[in-house]
C-alpha positions in Angstrom: -42.5 -19.5 -1.3 -40.3 -16.3 -1.2 -37.4 -17.6 -2.8 -39.3 -19.6 -5.2 -40.7 -18.2 -9.0 -44.2 -19.3 -9.8 -42.9 -22.4 -11.6 -41.4 -23.8 -9.0 -44.9 -23.5 -7.0 -46.9 -26.5 -5.7 -49.9 -26.9 -7.1 -51.8 -25.8 -4.0 -50.1 -22.7 -4.3 -51.1 -21.0 -7.4 -54.9 -23.1 -7.3 -54.9 -20.8 -4.2 -54.4 -17.7 -5.6 -57.1 -18.2 -8.9 -60.0 -19.2 -6.4 -59.6 -16.2 -3.5 -61.6 -13.9 -5.7 -63.2 -15.1 -8.0 -67.0 -14.9 -10.6 -69.7 -17.2 -9.2 -73.1 -17.0 -9.4 -74.1 -15.1 -12.8 -76.7 -12.9 -12.3 -77.8 -11.9 -15.9 -81.8 -11.3 -15.0 -84.5 -13.0 -17.8 -86.0 -9.2 -18.0 -85.1 -5.8 -17.2 -87.9 -3.6 -15.9 -90.5 -2.2 -18.1 -89.7 -4.0 -20.8 -86.5 -2.9 -21.5 -84.9 -4.2 -24.4 -81.2 -4.1 -22.2 -79.9 -2.3 -19.7 -76.9 0.8 -19.5 -74.8 2.2 -16.4 -72.9 5.4 -17.2 -70.0 6.1 -14.7 -67.9 8.5 -13.9 -64.6 8.1 -12.0 -65.2 12.1 -10.6 -60.5 12.0 -9.7 -60.5 15.6 -9.8 -57.0 16.4 -8.3 -56.8 13.2 -6.5 -54.5 11.3 -9.1 -51.8 14.1 -8.7 -52.6 14.3 -5.1 -51.4 10.3 -4.6 -48.0 10.7 -6.2 -47.2 13.3 -4.1 -49.3 16.5 -5.4 -45.6 17.7 -7.1 -47.4 19.1 -10.5 -49.8 21.9 -10.2 -50.2 21.5 -14.2 -51.4 17.8 -13.5 -53.9 19.6 -10.3 -55.2 21.9 -12.6 -56.3 19.7 -15.2 -58.2 17.7 -12.6 -59.8 20.9 -11.2 -61.4 21.2 -15.2 -63.4 17.9 -14.2 -65.1 20.2 -11.4 -65.2 23.6 -12.9 -65.7 22.1 -16.8 -66.7 18.9 -16.7 -69.0 18.2 -14.1 -71.4 21.0 -14.9 -70.5 19.9 -18.9 -72.1 16.1 -17.8 -75.4 17.4 -15.9 -76.2 19.2 -18.9 -76.3 16.1 -20.8 -77.4 13.8 -17.8 -80.3 16.4 -17.8 -81.7 16.6 -21.1 -82.3 13.2 -21.8 -83.2 12.4 -18.0 -80.4 9.8 -17.7 -79.3 8.7 -14.0 -75.5 7.6 -13.7 -72.9 6.4 -11.0 -70.4 9.0 -9.7 -67.3 7.4 -7.6 -65.8 9.8 -6.3 -62.3 9.7 -4.0 -62.9 11.2 -0.3 -60.9 14.3 -0.8 -62.3 15.3 -3.7 -65.6 14.7 -2.1 -64.3 16.9 0.8 -63.0 19.7 -1.9 -66.0 19.9 -3.6 -69.2 18.6 -1.3 -71.7 20.8 -3.3 -70.8 18.9 -6.3 -71.9 15.8 -4.7 -75.4 16.8 -2.6 -76.3 18.3 -6.2 -75.5 15.1 -8.0 -77.4 13.4 -5.6 -79.9 15.6 -4.8 -80.6 14.9 -9.1 -81.0 11.0 -8.4 -77.7 10.3 -9.6 -75.3 7.5 -7.3 -72.5 8.6 -5.1 -69.9 5.9 -5.0 -66.9 4.7 -3.1 -63.1 5.7 -5.2 -60.9 5.6 -2.4 -59.3 8.2 0.2 -56.8 9.6 -2.0 -57.0 7.9 -4.9 -54.7 5.8 -3.6 -53.0 2.0 -4.6 -55.3 0.2 -2.7 -53.5 -3.3 -3.9 -50.6 -2.9 -1.8 -51.5 -1.7 1.5 -52.2 -3.7 4.8 -55.4 -5.1 5.5 -55.8 -2.4 8.3 -54.6 0.5 6.7 -56.8 -0.5 3.5 -59.9 -1.1 6.0 -59.3 2.1 7.8 -59.0 4.5 4.7 -62.4 2.4 3.3 -64.5 3.2 6.5 -62.8 6.4 6.8 -63.6 7.2 3.0 -67.2 5.9 3.7 -67.5 8.0 7.2 -66.8 11.2 4.9 -69.1 10.4 2.2 -72.0 9.9 4.8 -71.2 12.9 6.2 -71.6 15.1 2.9 -74.4 13.0 1.6 -76.3 12.3 4.1 -76.4 9.0 3.6 -73.8 5.8 3.3 -72.7 4.6 -0.1 -73.5 1.0 -1.1 -70.9 0.2 -3.3 -67.4 0.7 -4.4 -65.0 0.9 -7.5 -61.2 0.3 -6.2 -59.5 3.1 -7.2 -57.0 1.6 -9.9 -59.4 -1.4 -10.0 -58.0 -3.6 -8.3 -58.1 -6.2 -5.2 -55.5 -6.2 -2.8 -56.1 -10.1 -0.5 -57.9 -7.7 1.6 -60.6 -5.8 -0.2 -63.2 -8.3 -0.8 -63.0 -9.0 3.1 -63.3 -5.8 3.7 -66.1 -4.7 1.8 -68.1 -7.9 3.5 -67.2 -6.3 6.6 -68.7 -2.7 5.6 -71.7 -4.4 4.2 -71.2 -2.9 0.8 -73.8 -4.8 -1.6 -71.7 -4.3 -4.6 -68.5 -3.7 -6.6 -67.3 -2.6 -9.9 -63.3 -3.0 -10.3 -63.5 -6.4 -12.1 -63.7 -7.9 -15.4 -64.2 -11.4 -15.0 -67.8 -11.0 -16.9 -69.8 -8.5 -18.9 -72.9 -8.8 -16.8 -73.1 -9.1 -13.1 -72.2 -12.0 -10.8 -72.1 -12.9 -7.3 -68.3 -12.3 -6.1 -66.4 -15.8 -3.9 -63.7 -15.0 -1.7 -62.2 -18.8 -1.0 -64.7 -20.8 -2.6 -67.2 -18.9 -0.1 -70.2 -17.1 -1.8 -70.2 -13.5 -0.3 -73.5 -11.7 -1.4 -71.1 -9.4 -2.4 -71.8 -8.3 -6.3 -69.7 -7.5 -8.8 -71.2 -5.0 -11.7 -68.1 -5.2 -13.8 -65.7 -3.2 -15.6 -63.3 -3.6 -18.7 -61.1 -0.9 -20.0 -61.7 -0.7 -23.6 -64.9 0.6 -22.1 -63.0 3.6 -20.5 -62.2 6.8 -21.6 -58.9 7.0 -19.8 -57.4 4.2 -21.8 -57.6 6.1 -25.5 -57.5 9.8 -24.2 -55.3 10.0 -21.1 -52.2 12.1 -21.1 -48.5 12.6 -19.1 -45.9 14.7 -20.7 -43.2 13.1 -18.4 -44.2 9.7 -19.8 -44.4 8.1 -23.1 -48.3 8.0 -22.8 -50.1 10.0 -24.9 -53.4 9.7 -26.7 -53.7 8.2 -29.7 -57.5 7.8 -30.4 -59.6 9.6 -32.1 -63.0 10.4 -30.9 -65.1 9.2 -33.5 -62.9 5.8 -33.5 -63.6 5.5 -29.8 -67.5 6.4 -30.1 -67.3 3.2 -32.9 -65.5 0.8 -30.1 -67.7 1.8 -27.3 -71.0 1.9 -29.7 -70.4 -1.4 -30.5 -70.3 -2.4 -27.2 -73.7 -0.9 -26.7 -74.9 -2.6 -29.8 -73.9 -6.3 -28.8 -75.4 -6.0 -24.9 -78.5 -5.3 -26.9 -78.8 -8.0 -29.0 -77.7 -9.8 -26.0 -80.7 -8.5 -24.0 -77.6 -8.0 -21.4 -75.6 -4.7 -19.8 -73.9 -1.9 -21.1 -71.5 -0.6 -18.6 -69.1 2.6 -19.5 -66.4 4.4 -17.4 -65.9 8.2 -18.1 -63.6 10.6 -16.1 -65.3 14.5 -16.2 -61.4 15.6 -17.0 -61.7 13.9 -20.0 -64.6 12.8 -21.9 -66.0 16.5 -21.5 -63.5 18.1 -23.6 -65.3 19.9 -26.3 -64.0 17.4 -28.9 -65.7 14.3 -27.0 -68.7 15.2 -25.0 -70.5 14.6 -28.2 -69.5 10.5 -27.7 -71.8 10.7 -24.4 -74.5 12.1 -26.0 -74.6 10.0 -29.0 -74.4 7.0 -26.7 -77.6 8.2 -24.6 -79.4 8.9 -28.1 -78.7 5.1 -28.7 -79.5 3.5 -26.0 -82.9 5.7 -25.8 -83.3 4.4 -29.7 -82.8 0.8 -28.2 -85.1 0.7 -25.5 -82.2 1.1 -22.6 -83.0 0.6 -19.2 -80.7 3.8 -17.5 -80.2 3.1 -14.0 -77.6 3.5 -11.5 -75.0 0.9 -10.9 -77.0 0.6 -6.9 -79.9 -0.1 -8.8 -79.1 -1.9 -11.8 -77.7 -4.3 -8.9 -80.5 -4.1 -6.7 -82.3 -5.0 -9.5 -80.4 -8.2 -10.8 -80.4 -9.5 -7.4 -83.8 -9.8 -7.0 -84.6 -11.1 -10.5 -81.7 -13.4 -11.4 
């Protein structure tokens, strides 16, 4: 098929591609713990310097922005999570766990989850099976060494799957992924038409702070949305999840959301969720609940 355009493919080819990784059984529970009206899953991709390291580590300015995430961002986020007694999930490239092991152990001790986020924020979707598997195992080994326990869930560095990613997740015994977007509530992932037992806790670009606030001086990538407008988008997503009794999942980055002009967004969302009787939980705890109660 290498010399054919997609519109020239036989039906079997495009059908195989569509069905390789697919949303399966819906996993929306009839009730949430302790009578909660819906669930809130806050997450932070602690990329720190890894975004620039992946691209060659030539921009020390961008690496300093990543360092802001650990020097200023994480402590500022911790203050809020501790203030409201809210757990969250942190997805950490293994090189960042090596750079900042005390950050990971401190967060874990506070009841937060540390999940897989690649080795060096690599583009996993372009890797061979052998390379991707080796990096995923190396990353899991590294986090286990730092934390004393092995992570059970992953978020791919670029929110994408290669043809091999789900197979590798199965081989590693992971219970969930949080990288795909086929629903707003959890679902079981299917591989070539077969249930995998791996749960997807879905993300969405509109529920990601980087979409609105990311900056690259050397590209036409500039922040374009005021914080008030971003809060309004996130608030409406949360309120609709509350109306449906479903799941509100949010992805943030310590070096982005923690700016003085933005950190209030996180606090207001926590306060709003609390007022609506939300169950705030790590991604792992939500996945375990929906598997047992759907």
